[in-house]
N, CA, C and O atoms as a Tinker XYZ file with bonds, in Angstrom:
   508  protein
     1  N      0.850000   -1.172000    0.000000    73     2
     2  CA     0.000000    0.000000    0.000000    64     1     3
     3  C      0.896000    1.235000    0.000000    63     2     4     5
     4  O      1.847000    1.306000    0.778000    81     3
     5  N      0.607000    2.201000   -0.855000    73     3     6
     6  CA     1.435000    3.401000   -0.921000    64     5     7
     7  C      1.018000    4.392000    0.165000    63     6     8     9
     8  O     -0.135000    4.436000    0.592000    81     7
     9  N      1.988000    5.171000    0.585000    73     7    10
    10  CA     1.744000    6.180000    1.610000    64     9    11
    11  C      0.976000    7.340000    1.006000    63    10    12    13
    12  O      1.341000    7.849000   -0.053000    81    11
    13  N     -0.099000    7.764000    1.684000    73    11    14
    14  CA    -0.907000    8.879000    1.197000    64    13    15
    15  C     -0.144000   10.186000    1.430000    63    14    16    17
    16  O      0.423000   10.385000    2.504000    81    15
    17  N     -0.126000   11.060000    0.454000    73    15    18
    18  CA     0.553000   12.347000    0.573000    64    17    19
    19  C     -0.453000   13.395000    1.031000    63    18    20    21
    20  O     -1.540000   13.516000    0.466000    81    19
    21  N     -0.085000   14.137000    2.042000    73    19    22
    22  CA    -0.904000   15.231000    2.543000    64    21    23
    23  C     -0.037000   16.481000    2.456000    63    22    24    25
    24  O      0.813000   16.695000    3.320000    81    23
    25  N     -0.235000   17.319000    1.424000    73    23    26
    26  CA     0.677000   18.438000    1.193000    64    25    27
    27  C      0.939000   19.321000    2.415000    63    26    28    29
    28  O      2.089000   19.672000    2.681000    81    27
    29  N     -0.092000   19.680000    3.149000    73    27    30
    30  CA     0.132000   20.547000    4.317000    64    29    31
    31  C      0.905000   19.816000    5.397000    63    30    32    33
    32  O      1.695000   20.440000    6.105000    81    31
    33  N      0.703000   18.505000    5.550000    73    31    34
    34  CA     1.477000   17.728000    6.517000    64    33    35
    35  C      2.933000   17.678000    6.070000    63    34    36    37
    36  O      3.846000   17.836000    6.881000    81    35
    37  N      3.141000   17.460000    4.790000    73    35    38
    38  CA     4.504000   17.377000    4.256000    64    37    39
    39  C      5.279000   18.680000    4.439000    63    38    40    41
    40  O      6.509000   18.671000    4.428000    81    39
    41  N      4.581000   19.784000    4.605000    73    39    42
    42  CA     5.247000   21.072000    4.814000    64    41    43
    43  C      5.731000   21.248000    6.250000    63    42    44    45
    44  O      6.530000   22.143000    6.526000    81    43
    45  N      5.257000   20.406000    7.168000    73    43    46
    46  CA     5.683000   20.487000    8.560000    64    45    47
    47  C      7.100000   19.952000    8.712000    63    46    48    49
    48  O      7.535000   19.077000    7.963000    81    47
    49  N      7.814000   20.496000    9.699000    73    47    50
    50  CA     9.170000   20.032000    9.980000    64    49    51
    51  C      9.405000   20.034000   11.487000    63    50    52    53
    52  O      8.855000   20.867000   12.208000    81    51
    53  N     10.219000   19.103000   11.951000    73    51    54
    54  CA    10.620000   19.101000   13.357000    64    53    55
    55  C     11.279000   20.447000   13.649000    63    54    56    57
    56  O     12.127000   20.917000   12.891000    81    55
    57  N     10.877000   21.048000   14.748000    73    55    58
    58  CA    11.395000   22.367000   15.119000    64    57    59
    59  C     10.464000   23.510000   14.777000    63    58    60    61
    60  O     10.664000   24.623000   15.263000    81    59
    61  N      9.432000   23.269000   13.938000    73    59    62
    62  CA     8.448000   24.312000   13.656000    64    61    63
    63  C      7.788000   24.730000   14.964000    63    62    64    65
    64  O      7.490000   23.891000   15.814000    81    63
    65  N      7.564000   26.032000   15.119000    73    63    66
    66  CA     6.998000   26.574000   16.364000    64    65    67
    67  C      5.856000   27.546000   16.073000    63    66    68    69
    68  O      5.785000   28.160000   15.009000    81    67
    69  N      4.976000   27.660000   17.052000    73    67    70
    70  CA     3.934000   28.691000   17.017000    64    69    71
    71  C      3.744000   29.180000   18.449000    63    70    72    73
    72  O      3.814000   28.397000   19.396000    81    71
    73  N      3.505000   30.473000   18.598000    73    71    74
    74  CA     3.275000   31.049000   19.921000    64    73    75
    75  C      2.069000   31.973000   19.883000    63    74    76    77
    76  O      1.655000   32.461000   18.832000    81    75
    77  N      1.531000   32.190000   21.059000    73    75    78
    78  CA     0.494000   33.191000   21.230000    64    77    79
    79  C      0.611000   33.731000   22.649000    63    78    80    81
    80  O      1.213000   33.099000   23.518000    81    79
    81  N      0.040000   34.888000   22.871000    73    79    82
    82  CA     0.011000   35.457000   24.218000    64    81    83
    83  C     -1.433000   35.743000   24.599000    63    82    84    85
    84  O     -2.294000   35.964000   23.747000    81    83
    85  N     -1.669000   35.734000   25.895000    73    83    86
    86  CA    -3.032000   35.998000   26.399000    64    85    87
    87  C     -2.936000   36.500000   27.816000    63    86    88    89
    88  O     -2.147000   35.983000   28.608000    81    87
    89  N     -3.718000   37.488000   28.144000    73    87    90
    90  CA    -3.825000   38.006000   29.507000    64    89    91
    91  C     -5.263000   37.803000   29.963000    63    90    92    93
    92  O     -6.188000   38.384000   29.395000    81    91
    93  N     -5.450000   36.977000   30.993000    73    91    94
    94  CA    -6.787000   36.758000   31.553000    64    93    95
    95  C     -7.047000   37.821000   32.613000    63    94    96    97
    96  O     -6.290000   37.946000   33.576000    81    95
    97  N     -8.113000   38.580000   32.433000    73    95    98
    98  CA    -8.447000   39.673000   33.342000    64    97    99
    99  C     -9.452000   39.204000   34.403000    63    98   100   101
   100  O     -9.998000   38.103000   34.328000    81    99
   101  N     -9.673000   40.065000   35.377000    73    99   102
   102  CA   -10.682000   39.775000   36.401000    64   101   103
   103  C    -12.060000   39.616000   35.754000    63   102   104   105
   104  O    -12.858000   38.787000   36.190000    81   103
   105  N    -12.338000   40.408000   34.717000    73   103   106
   106  CA   -13.623000   40.287000   34.004000    64   105   107
   107  C    -13.723000   38.925000   33.314000    63   106   108   109
   108  O    -14.796000   38.322000   33.290000    81   107
   109  N    -12.609000   38.436000   32.751000    73   107   110
   110  CA   -12.602000   37.097000   32.150000    64   109   111
   111  C    -12.943000   36.046000   33.197000    63   110   112   113
   112  O    -13.693000   35.109000   32.921000    81   111
   113  N    -12.396000   36.199000   34.396000    73   111   114
   114  CA   -12.651000   35.227000   35.461000    64   113   115
   115  C    -14.118000   35.264000   35.895000    63   114   116   117
   116  O    -14.702000   34.224000   36.198000    81   115
   117  N    -14.707000   36.449000   35.924000    73   115   118
   118  CA   -16.131000   36.562000   36.261000    64   117   119
   119  C    -16.987000   35.844000   35.222000    63   118   120   121
   120  O    -17.914000   35.115000   35.575000    81   119
   121  N    -16.676000   36.050000   33.929000    73   119   122
   122  CA   -17.437000   35.372000   32.867000    64   121   123
   123  C    -17.244000   33.855000   32.947000    63   122   124   125
   124  O    -18.191000   33.094000   32.749000    81   123
   125  N    -16.030000   33.425000   33.235000    73   123   126
   126  CA   -15.752000   31.989000   33.362000    64   125   127
   127  C    -16.564000   31.410000   34.525000    63   126   128   129
   128  O    -17.119000   30.318000   34.404000    81   127
   129  N    -16.637000   32.126000   35.638000    73   127   130
   130  CA   -17.416000   31.658000   36.792000    64   129   131
   131  C    -18.896000   31.552000   36.455000    63   130   132   133
   132  O    -19.567000   30.613000   36.883000    81   131
   133  N    -19.400000   32.500000   35.700000    73   131   134
   134  CA   -20.797000   32.428000   35.270000    64   133   135
   135  C    -21.032000   31.186000   34.427000    63   134   136   137
   136  O    -22.022000   30.478000   34.616000    81   135
   137  N    -20.126000   30.923000   33.500000    73   135   138
   138  CA   -20.234000   29.746000   32.633000    64   137   139
   139  C    -20.173000   28.458000   33.444000    63   138   140   141
   140  O    -20.904000   27.508000   33.165000    81   139
   141  N    -19.304000   28.427000   34.444000    73   139   142
   142  CA   -19.092000   27.227000   35.256000    64   141   143
   143  C    -20.051000   27.147000   36.441000    63   142   144   145
   144  O    -20.005000   26.184000   37.207000    81   143
   145  N    -20.923000   28.154000   36.602000    73   143   146
   146  CA   -21.876000   28.224000   37.718000    64   145   147
   147  C    -21.149000   28.198000   39.067000    63   146   148   149
   148  O    -21.564000   27.512000   40.001000    81   147
   149  N    -20.055000   28.962000   39.145000    73   147   150
   150  CA   -19.304000   29.098000   40.392000    64   149   151
   151  C    -19.701000   30.395000   41.083000    63   150   152   153
   152  O    -19.947000   31.410000   40.430000    81   151
   153  N    -19.761000   30.352000   42.405000    73   151   154
   154  CA   -20.200000   31.517000   43.167000    64   153   155
   155  C    -19.119000   32.593000   43.269000    63   154   156   157
   156  O    -19.434000   33.783000   43.288000    81   155
   157  N    -17.850000   32.189000   43.334000    73   155   158
   158  CA   -16.774000   33.165000   43.488000    64   157   159
   159  C    -15.686000   32.925000   42.438000    63   158   160   161
   160  O    -15.419000   31.798000   42.021000    81   159
   161  N    -15.084000   34.021000   42.041000    73   159   162
   162  CA   -14.015000   33.945000   41.038000    64   161   163
   163  C    -12.734000   33.401000   41.679000    63   162   164   165
   164  O    -12.467000   33.666000   42.851000    81   163
   165  N    -11.949000   32.649000   40.920000    73   163   166
   166  CA   -10.682000   32.139000   41.447000    64   165   167
   167  C     -9.672000   33.268000   41.632000    63   166   168   169
   168  O     -9.785000   34.319000   41.001000    81   167
   169  N     -8.699000   33.051000   42.486000    73   167   170
   170  CA    -7.669000   34.067000   42.722000    64   169   171
   171  C     -6.540000   33.968000   41.697000    63   170   172   173
   172  O     -5.731000   34.887000   41.576000    81   171
   173  N     -6.482000   32.851000   40.956000    73   171   174
   174  CA    -5.475000   32.654000   39.917000    64   173   175
   175  C     -6.160000   32.055000   38.692000    63   174   176   177
   176  O     -7.300000   31.598000   38.777000    81   175
   177  N     -5.471000   32.059000   37.562000    73   175   178
   178  CA    -6.061000   31.537000   36.323000    64   177   179
   179  C     -6.218000   30.021000   36.443000    63   178   180   181
   180  O     -5.235000   29.323000   36.691000    81   179
   181  N     -7.431000   29.501000   36.274000    73   179   182
   182  CA    -7.640000   28.049000   36.354000    64   181   183
   183  C     -6.875000   27.294000   35.259000    63   182   184   185
   184  O     -6.758000   27.771000   34.130000    81   183
   185  N     -6.372000   26.140000   35.599000    73   183   186
   186  CA    -5.588000   25.325000   34.661000    64   185   187
   187  C     -6.318000   25.036000   33.348000    63   186   188   189
   188  O     -5.673000   25.051000   32.300000    81   187
   189  N     -7.644000   24.772000   33.349000    73   187   190
   190  CA    -8.311000   24.514000   32.063000    64   189   191
   191  C     -8.235000   25.689000   31.082000    63   190   192   193
   192  O     -8.236000   25.481000   29.869000    81   191
   193  N     -8.167000   26.919000   31.599000    73   191   194
   194  CA    -8.051000   28.064000   30.700000    64   193   195
   195  C     -6.658000   28.132000   30.079000    63   194   196   197
   196  O     -6.510000   28.528000   28.923000    81   195
   197  N     -5.645000   27.749000   30.840000    73   195   198
   198  CA    -4.290000   27.671000   30.280000    64   197   199
   199  C     -4.252000   26.579000   29.213000    63   198   200   201
   200  O     -3.701000   26.786000   28.132000    81   199
   201  N     -4.829000   25.429000   29.511000    73   199   202
   202  CA    -4.847000   24.313000   28.557000    64   201   203
   203  C     -5.564000   24.705000   27.266000    63   202   204   205
   204  O     -5.184000   24.251000   26.187000    81   203
   205  N     -6.586000   25.533000   27.366000    73   203   206
   206  CA    -7.335000   25.962000   26.180000    64   205   207
   207  C     -6.457000   26.750000   25.208000    63   206   208   209
   208  O     -6.710000   26.747000   24.003000    81   207
   209  N     -5.436000   27.418000   25.720000    73   207   210
   210  CA    -4.534000   28.162000   24.841000    64   209   211
   211  C     -3.761000   27.223000   23.920000    63   210   212   213
   212  O     -3.499000   27.559000   22.765000    81   211
   213  N     -3.396000   26.044000   24.429000    73   211   214
   214  CA    -2.725000   25.051000   23.586000    64   213   215
   215  C     -3.679000   24.549000   22.506000    63   214   216   217
   216  O     -3.284000   24.380000   21.352000    81   215
   217  N     -4.917000   24.315000   22.877000    73   215   218
   218  CA    -5.919000   23.872000   21.918000    64   217   219
   219  C     -6.075000   24.898000   20.796000    63   218   220   221
   220  O     -6.174000   24.536000   19.624000    81   219
   221  N     -6.095000   26.165000   21.162000    73   219   222
   222  CA    -6.178000   27.229000   20.164000    64   221   223
   223  C     -4.984000   27.164000   19.195000    63   222   224   225
   224  O     -5.165000   27.176000   17.977000    81   223
   225  N     -3.774000   27.095000   19.747000    73   223   226
   226  CA    -2.588000   27.061000   18.888000    64   225   227
   227  C     -2.593000   25.863000   17.949000    63   226   228   229
   228  O     -2.301000   25.995000   16.760000    81   227
   229  N     -2.926000   24.695000   18.488000    73   227   230
   230  CA    -2.905000   23.476000   17.682000    64   229   231
   231  C     -3.949000   23.515000   16.569000    63   230   232   233
   232  O     -3.678000   23.073000   15.453000    81   231
   233  N     -5.111000   24.027000   16.856000    73   231   234
   234  CA    -6.188000   24.041000   15.866000    64   233   235
   235  C     -6.125000   25.183000   14.870000    63   234   236   237
   236  O     -6.625000   25.068000   13.751000    81   235
   237  N     -5.508000   26.291000   15.277000    73   235   238
   238  CA    -5.506000   27.477000   14.419000    64   237   239
   239  C     -4.155000   27.816000   13.812000    63   238   240   241
   240  O     -4.102000   28.419000   12.739000    81   239
   241  N     -3.062000   27.447000   14.467000    73   239   242
   242  CA    -1.744000   27.885000   14.008000    64   241   243
   243  C     -0.840000   26.735000   13.569000    63   242   244   245
   244  O     -0.386000   26.717000   12.425000    81   243
   245  N     -0.571000   25.782000   14.449000    73   243   246
   246  CA     0.363000   24.705000   14.136000    64   245   247
   247  C     -0.076000   23.415000   14.816000    63   246   248   249
   248  O     -0.079000   23.363000   16.046000    81   247
   249  N     -0.438000   22.396000   14.096000    73   247   250
   250  CA    -0.478000   22.281000   12.648000    64   249   251
   251  C     -1.583000   23.092000   11.986000    63   250   252   253
   252  O     -1.472000   23.409000   10.802000    81   251
   253  N     -2.643000   23.438000   12.708000    73   251   254
   254  CA    -3.695000   24.270000   12.125000    64   253   255
   255  C     -4.956000   23.485000   11.796000    63   254   256   257
   256  O     -5.175000   22.389000   12.310000    81   255
   257  N     -5.776000   24.059000   10.936000    73   255   258
   258  CA    -7.062000   23.450000   10.581000    64   257   259
   259  C     -6.840000   22.034000   10.058000    63   258   260   261
   260  O     -5.909000   21.781000    9.293000    81   259
   261  N     -7.701000   21.123000   10.479000    73   259   262
   262  CA    -7.555000   19.715000   10.129000    64   261   263
   263  C     -6.884000   18.911000   11.223000    63   262   264   265
   264  O     -6.631000   17.717000   11.061000    81   263
   265  N     -6.595000   19.568000   12.341000    73   263   266
   266  CA    -5.939000   18.902000   13.467000    64   265   267
   267  C     -6.979000   18.269000   14.378000    63   266   268   269
   268  O     -7.957000   18.912000   14.759000    81   267
   269  N     -6.764000   17.014000   14.720000    73   267   270
   270  CA    -7.588000   16.319000   15.710000    64   269   271
   271  C     -6.727000   16.074000   16.942000    63   270   272   273
   272  O     -5.721000   15.366000   16.881000    81   271
   273  N     -7.129000   16.660000   18.042000    73   271   274
   274  CA    -6.404000   16.585000   19.301000    64   273   275
   275  C     -6.578000   15.186000   19.888000    63   274   276   277
   276  O     -7.702000   14.794000   20.203000    81   275
   277  N     -5.509000   14.436000   20.041000    73   275   278
   278  CA    -5.593000   13.078000   20.568000    64   277   279
   279  C     -5.206000   12.988000   22.040000    63   278   280   281
   280  O     -5.841000   12.275000   22.817000    81   279
   281  N     -4.153000   13.721000   22.417000    73   279   282
   282  CA    -3.656000   13.569000   23.789000    64   281   283
   283  C     -2.884000   14.813000   24.198000    63   282   284   285
   284  O     -2.188000   15.425000   23.388000    81   283
   285  N     -3.020000   15.179000   25.473000    73   283   286
   286  CA    -2.254000   16.292000   26.041000    64   285   287
   287  C     -1.780000   15.880000   27.420000    63   286   288   289
   288  O     -2.546000   15.332000   28.213000    81   287
   289  N     -0.525000   16.144000   27.699000    73   287   290
   290  CA     0.062000   15.874000   29.006000    64   289   291
   291  C      0.726000   17.164000   29.469000    63   290   292   293
   292  O      1.609000   17.682000   28.785000    81   291
   293  N      0.314000   17.688000   30.620000    73   291   294
   294  CA     0.889000   18.930000   31.139000    64   293   295
   295  C      1.256000   18.749000   32.600000    63   294   296   297
   296  O      0.525000   18.116000   33.362000    81   295
   297  N      2.385000   19.306000   32.981000    73   295   298
   298  CA     2.781000   19.359000   34.380000    64   297   299
   299  C      2.836000   20.833000   34.763000    63   298   300   301
   300  O      3.624000   21.603000   34.212000    81   299
   301  N      1.992000   21.212000   35.711000    73   299   302
   302  CA     1.967000   22.599000   36.172000    64   301   303
   303  C      2.995000   22.778000   37.272000    63   302   304   305
   304  O      3.020000   22.033000   38.252000    81   303
   305  N      3.845000   23.782000   37.091000    73   303   306
   306  CA     4.873000   24.087000   38.079000    64   305   307
   307  C      4.443000   25.205000   39.010000    63   306   308   309
   308  O      4.864000   25.249000   40.165000    81   307
   309  N      3.608000   26.108000   38.519000    73   307   310
   310  CA     3.048000   27.169000   39.350000    64   309   311
   311  C      1.784000   27.688000   38.670000    63   310   312   313
   312  O      1.510000   27.364000   37.514000    81   311
   313  N      1.040000   28.475000   39.383000    73   311   314
   314  CA    -0.220000   28.997000   38.850000    64   313   315
   315  C      0.013000   30.301000   38.097000    63   314   316   317
   316  O      0.915000   31.072000   38.426000    81   315
   317  N     -0.800000   30.530000   37.100000    73   315   318
   318  CA    -0.775000   31.785000   36.349000    64   317   319
   319  C     -1.580000   32.829000   37.120000    63   318   320   321
   320  O     -2.645000   32.540000   37.665000    81   319
   321  N     -1.053000   34.029000   37.151000    73   319   322
   322  CA    -1.718000   35.114000   37.879000    64   321   323
   323  C     -2.710000   35.845000   36.964000    63   322   324   325
   324  O     -2.453000   36.048000   35.777000    81   323
   325  N     -3.820000   36.223000   37.535000    73   323   326
   326  CA    -4.790000   37.038000   36.803000    64   325   327
   327  C     -4.137000   38.379000   36.489000    63   326   328   329
   328  O     -3.536000   39.003000   37.364000    81   327
   329  N     -4.256000   38.817000   35.241000    73   327   330
   330  CA    -3.705000   40.098000   34.833000    64   329   331
   331  C     -2.303000   40.028000   34.251000    63   330   332   333
   332  O     -1.799000   41.038000   33.760000    81   331
   333  N     -1.652000   38.862000   34.289000    73   331   334
   334  CA    -0.314000   38.759000   33.691000    64   333   335
   335  C     -0.422000   38.209000   32.272000    63   334   336   337
   336  O     -1.353000   37.473000   31.946000    81   335
   337  N      0.527000   38.572000   31.451000    73   335   338
   338  CA     0.562000   38.076000   30.084000    64   337   339
   339  C      1.218000   36.703000   30.066000    63   338   340   341
   340  O      2.349000   36.536000   30.523000    81   339
   341  N      0.499000   35.729000   29.536000    73   339   342
   342  CA     1.015000   34.371000   29.391000    64   341   343
   343  C      1.490000   34.184000   27.960000    63   342   344   345
   344  O      0.851000   34.655000   27.019000    81   343
   345  N      2.612000   33.497000   27.799000    73   343   346
   346  CA     3.117000   33.148000   26.480000    64   345   347
   347  C      3.071000   31.640000   26.353000    63   346   348   349
   348  O      3.669000   30.919000   27.151000    81   347
   349  N      2.352000   31.168000   25.339000    73   347   350
   350  CA     2.171000   29.739000   25.113000    64   349   351
   351  C      2.857000   29.385000   23.799000    63   350   352   353
   352  O      2.730000   30.100000   22.806000    81   351
   353  N      3.593000   28.261000   23.809000    73   351   354
   354  CA     4.307000   27.838000   22.611000    64   353   355
   355  C      4.121000   26.347000   22.395000    63   354   356   357
   356  O      4.100000   25.564000   23.345000    81   355
   357  N      3.985000   25.965000   21.127000    73   355   358
   358  CA     4.024000   24.556000   20.727000    64   357   359
   359  C      5.157000   24.410000   19.724000    63   358   360   361
   360  O      5.388000   25.294000   18.898000    81   359
   361  N      5.870000   23.273000   19.803000    73   359   362
   362  CA     7.007000   23.028000   18.925000    64   361   363
   363  C      6.960000   21.582000   18.447000    63   362   364   365
   364  O      6.887000   20.660000   19.259000    81   363
   365  N      7.001000   21.383000   17.140000    73   363   366
   366  CA     6.966000   20.031000   16.577000    64   365   367
   367  C      8.227000   19.284000   17.012000    63   366   368   369
   368  O      9.344000   19.730000   16.750000    81   367
   369  N      8.038000   18.144000   17.678000    73   367   370
   370  CA     9.175000   17.344000   18.139000    64   369   371
   371  C      9.331000   16.036000   17.364000    63   370   372   373
   372  O     10.406000   15.436000   17.360000    81   371
   373  N      8.254000   15.598000   16.710000    73   371   374
   374  CA     8.314000   14.357000   15.935000    64   373   375
   375  C      7.177000   14.333000   14.928000    63   374   376   377
   376  O      6.067000   14.778000   15.224000    81   375
   377  N      7.452000   13.820000   13.750000    73   375   378
   378  CA     6.440000   13.633000   12.711000    64   377   379
   379  C      6.384000   12.158000   12.361000    63   378   380   381
   380  O      7.412000   11.531000   12.108000    81   379
   381  N      5.178000   11.606000   12.347000    73   379   382
   382  CA     4.986000   10.213000   11.931000    64   381   383
   383  C      4.118000   10.220000   10.682000    63   382   384   385
   384  O      2.892000   10.136000   10.745000    81   383
   385  N      4.791000   10.322000    9.557000    73   383   386
   386  CA     4.100000   10.467000    8.275000    64   385   387
   387  C      3.197000    9.286000    7.948000    63   386   388   389
   388  O      2.151000    9.467000    7.324000    81   387
   389  N      3.580000    8.088000    8.354000    73   387   390
   390  CA     2.778000    6.912000    8.022000    64   389   391
   391  C      1.384000    6.975000    8.630000    63   390   392   393
   392  O      0.452000    6.370000    8.102000    81   391
   393  N      1.230000    7.706000    9.744000    73   391   394
   394  CA    -0.071000    7.820000   10.399000    64   393   395
   395  C     -0.567000    9.261000   10.472000    63   394   396   397
   396  O     -1.612000    9.525000   11.066000    81   395
   397  N      0.169000   10.192000    9.877000    73   395   398
   398  CA    -0.151000   11.621000    9.922000    64   397   399
   399  C     -0.257000   12.138000   11.354000    63   398   400   401
   400  O     -1.118000   12.960000   11.670000    81   399
   401  N      0.634000   11.641000   12.215000    73   399   402
   402  CA     0.658000   12.066000   13.611000    64   401   403
   403  C      1.760000   13.097000   13.825000    63   402   404   405
   404  O      2.840000   13.014000   13.240000    81   403
   405  N      1.459000   14.065000   14.678000    73   403   406
   406  CA     2.415000   15.109000   15.027000    64   405   407
   407  C      2.553000   15.139000   16.551000    63   406   408   409
   408  O      1.564000   15.297000   17.267000    81   407
   409  N      3.776000   14.987000   17.035000    73   407   410
   410  CA     4.090000   15.155000   18.455000    64   409   411
   411  C      4.631000   16.566000   18.634000    63   410   412   413
   412  O      5.425000   17.049000   17.828000    81   411
   413  N      4.187000   17.219000   19.704000    73   411   414
   414  CA     4.642000   18.588000   19.959000    64   413   415
   415  C      5.005000   18.757000   21.427000    63   414   416   417
   416  O      4.358000   18.190000   22.307000    81   415
   417  N      6.047000   19.543000   21.681000    73   415   418
   418  CA     6.360000   19.982000   23.033000    64   417   419
   419  C      5.541000   21.237000   23.284000    63   418   420   421
   420  O      5.343000   22.044000   22.376000    81   419
   421  N      5.064000   21.403000   24.511000    73   419   422
   422  CA     4.216000   22.546000   24.841000    64   421   423
   423  C      4.744000   23.239000   26.086000    63   422   424   425
   424  O      5.149000   22.578000   27.043000    81   423
   425  N      4.743000   24.576000   26.080000    73   423   426
   426  CA     5.152000   25.343000   27.260000    64   425   427
   427  C      4.269000   26.572000   27.419000    63   426   428   429
   428  O      3.753000   27.127000   26.449000    81   427
   429  N      4.114000   26.974000   28.670000    73   427   430
   430  CA     3.442000   28.228000   29.000000    64   429   431
   431  C      4.302000   28.920000   30.047000    63   430   432   433
   432  O      4.627000   28.339000   31.082000    81   431
   433  N      4.669000   30.175000   29.765000    73   431   434
   434  CA     5.456000   30.952000   30.718000    64   433   435
   435  C      4.698000   32.208000   31.122000    63   434   436   437
   436  O      3.880000   32.739000   30.370000    81   435
   437  N      4.994000   32.664000   32.331000    73   435   438
   438  CA     4.394000   33.891000   32.835000    64   437   439
   439  C      5.151000   35.109000   32.352000    63   438   440   441
   440  O      6.185000   34.984000   31.696000    81   439
   441  N      4.642000   36.288000   32.672000    73   439   442
   442  CA     5.250000   37.524000   32.195000    64   441   443
   443  C      6.662000   37.732000   32.721000    63   442   444   445
   444  O      7.450000   38.455000   32.112000    81   443
   445  N      6.987000   37.106000   33.848000    73   443   446
   446  CA     8.338000   37.227000   34.399000    64   445   447
   447  C      9.257000   36.098000   33.928000    63   446   448   449
   448  O     10.391000   35.986000   34.395000    81   447
   449  N      8.771000   35.258000   33.001000    73   447   450
   450  CA     9.579000   34.184000   32.455000    64   449   451
   451  C      9.494000   32.861000   33.194000    63   450   452   453
   452  O     10.065000   31.867000   32.744000    81   451
   453  N      8.788000   32.828000   34.330000    73   451   454
   454  CA     8.690000   31.568000   35.079000    64   453   455
   455  C      7.839000   30.561000   34.314000    63   454   456   457
   456  O      6.897000   30.929000   33.612000    81   455
   457  N      8.187000   29.281000   34.464000    73   455   458
   458  CA     7.455000   28.217000   33.787000    64   457   459
   459  C      6.142000   27.962000   34.516000    63   458   460   461
   460  O      6.140000   27.591000   35.689000    81   459
   461  N      5.027000   28.161000   33.819000    73   459   462
   462  CA     3.710000   27.843000   34.373000    64   461   463
   463  C      3.457000   26.347000   34.195000    63   462   464   465
   464  O      3.105000   25.651000   35.147000    81   463
   465  N      3.641000   25.860000   32.967000    73   463   466
   466  CA     3.491000   24.432000   32.715000    64   465   467
   467  C      4.271000   24.041000   31.472000    63   466   468   469
   468  O      4.582000   24.870000   30.617000    81   467
   469  N      4.577000   22.754000   31.397000    73   467   470
   470  CA     5.265000   22.204000   30.232000    64   469   471
   471  C      4.692000   20.818000   29.999000    63   470   472   473
   472  O      4.205000   20.175000   30.929000    81   471
   473  N      4.751000   20.362000   28.760000    73   471   474
   474  CA     4.223000   19.030000   28.469000    64   473   475
   475  C      4.372000   18.669000   27.017000    63   474   476   477
   476  O      5.248000   19.168000   26.311000    81   475
   477  N      3.486000   17.780000   26.587000    73   475   478
   478  CA     3.505000   17.264000   25.214000    64   477   479
   479  C      2.077000   17.139000   24.719000    63   478   480   481
   480  O      1.138000   16.976000   25.499000    81   479
   481  N      1.937000   17.219000   23.415000    73   479   482
   482  CA     0.639000   17.006000   22.766000    64   481   483
   483  C      0.838000   16.051000   21.601000    63   482   484   485
   484  O      1.897000   16.025000   20.974000    81   483
   485  N     -0.184000   15.278000   21.323000    73   483   486
   486  CA    -0.212000   14.399000   20.160000    64   485   487
   487  C     -1.460000   14.720000   19.370000    63   486   488   489
   488  O     -2.564000   14.714000   19.913000    81   487
   489  N     -1.286000   15.005000   18.074000    73   487   490
   490  CA    -2.427000   15.332000   17.225000    64   489   491
   491  C     -2.371000   14.514000   15.948000    63   490   492   493
   492  O     -1.305000   14.113000   15.481000    81   491
   493  N     -3.548000   14.283000   15.403000    73   491   494
   494  CA    -3.706000   13.629000   14.105000    64   493   495
   495  C     -4.011000   14.732000   13.110000    63   494   496   497
   496  O     -4.941000   15.513000   13.304000    81   495
   497  N     -3.232000   14.793000   12.054000    73   495   498
   498  CA    -3.423000   15.807000   11.033000    64   497   499
   499  C     -4.254000   15.187000    9.920000    63   498   500   501
   500  O     -3.776000   14.319000    9.189000    81   499
   501  N     -5.511000   15.638000    9.792000    73   499   502
   502  CA    -6.463000   14.938000    8.932000    64   501   503
   503  C     -6.682000   15.565000    7.554000    63   502   504   505
   504  O     -7.448000   15.014000    6.762000    81   503
   505  N     -6.051000   16.675000    7.240000    73   503   506
   506  CA    -6.252000   17.230000    5.891000    64   505   507
   507  C     -5.032000   17.974000    5.421000    63   506   508
   508  O     -5.023000   18.506000    4.310000    81   507
């Protein structure tokens, strides 16, 4: 059986990176609490909101549209503060062309450079 060619997948390379920044405000936390039906806002940015930034990068930037999120592993080293700018990065660490799988290293740092979390993601590139 011949290997299927996926032009956008073939354009990916180990070491490709994408980043984004986001600052969660007190108003963002209030809206999140309303959505989650919580009575009080958290004092720090909840981990699921940090994780959502990786989902955004994977689906919109790298690899981008056609990405199916299979697995995410994150180790949080400290909490993100409300009002600080977070920098999130994904970096291609391995490509498995036979299955159109992409392994990525993931990091989130705070405005002072401290590591908020680091981990890995596995995605299936479907188009």
